[in-house]
C-alpha positions, 0 to 999 in steps of 0.5 A: 469515530476514526481519527483521520490522519494528516499523513500517508502512514507508509511515506509520512508525507502529508496528505494530499493529491490522490488518496486511497483505501488499502486493506491490510488484509486483503479483502479476497481473504475474506471467507477465511477471515473476519477482520477483512471487514474490520475499520481497522483494517482499512488506511488511507494511503497516496496512491502511488503507496498503494501501487507500490505495495501491490506492485512489491508483494502478493496478496497471500504475501500481504495476508501472511505477513505484511498486514501492518505499516510496521511489517510493510516498513521492514521490507528494503523495497518499500524503505527505499521507495519511501526515502525516493518518494519523500522527496517527490511533491505530494501529487506526483504519480508515476506507474511503477515499472514492476506493475507493468511488468507484471501486467504483461506477464499475466497476459501471457 
């Protein structure tokens, strides 16, 4: 039986608001590794935390290096984000500016 955590593993705030599953090793690499289907590969985090991870790192970066919470927290950008979000209410959500700018670049 999988243990249900009471806190988001990234920001350490209480669970609440919108929670999403994050695959520590991206699903797009499922042909290269079997552990993408492993239940230990998926964590439940706040939507805003999930968006920040994907706005900060490419899928390849996530697969190659940032595939644990500890490694994600090594990033200076993630550390700044965690410090900032820790002061926000659980239901706070603001689309990342980085995500919007990436979407605009993809449309070009």
